[in-house]
N, C-alpha and C positions, 0 to 999 in steps of 0.2 A: 487582196487589195481591191478587187472589184466590189466586194461586199461593203468595205469601208467607204469607198467612193459613192456607192449607191445610198448608204446610210446618210452620209453628209448631204448629198443632193436632196434626199427626201426631207431632211430636217430643214434645209434652206427653203424648200418649196412650201412646207407646211407652216412656216412662220406667219403667213397671211390668213390662215384659217381661224375660224372662231373657236375659242376654247372656253366656252361658257355652258353651264347647265341652263335649264329652262328658267329657273328662278333668277339667276344672275342676268340672263338675257333680258328678261322683263324689267328688272331693276335698272339695267344700263340703258334700255330704251326710254325709260321715264326720265333719266338724267339728261338726255340730249345726245346728239350725235358725237360731238367731240369728247364728252365725258365717257360715253360708251366705248369709243375707240381706246381711250386711255385705260379704261377698266379692262378691256380685252388684252391689251399689251401687258398689264399688270398680272393677269392670270397666266399668260404665257411665260412671263418672267419668273413667277413663282414656281412654275412647273419645270423650268429648265434645269435647276439644280438637282432634283431627284433623278431626272433622266440622265444627267451627266454622271452622277455617282453610280447608278446602275450600269451605265455604259462602260465606265472605267472598270468596275468589278468584272463585268462580262468579258472585257478585252483581256484583263490580266488572267482570268480563268482560262480563256481560250489559248492565250500565249503559253501559259504553263502546261496546259494539256498537250499542246503541240510539241513542246520540248521533251515531254516524257515518253 
């Protein structure tokens, strides 16, 4: 339970981090501050689903391994 709580806390804290490569950062800075922030939120939004799927698979794997 501690690991799940830690994982959720780290995910909540990391939402404010920049999730861009160097090229994307340069492009976003040329668009302006507001557009750059929106671009960053979009990158985080697109990355959320693969992490959620991998997290679900890992959780099910861990739960089935624990029962066996």
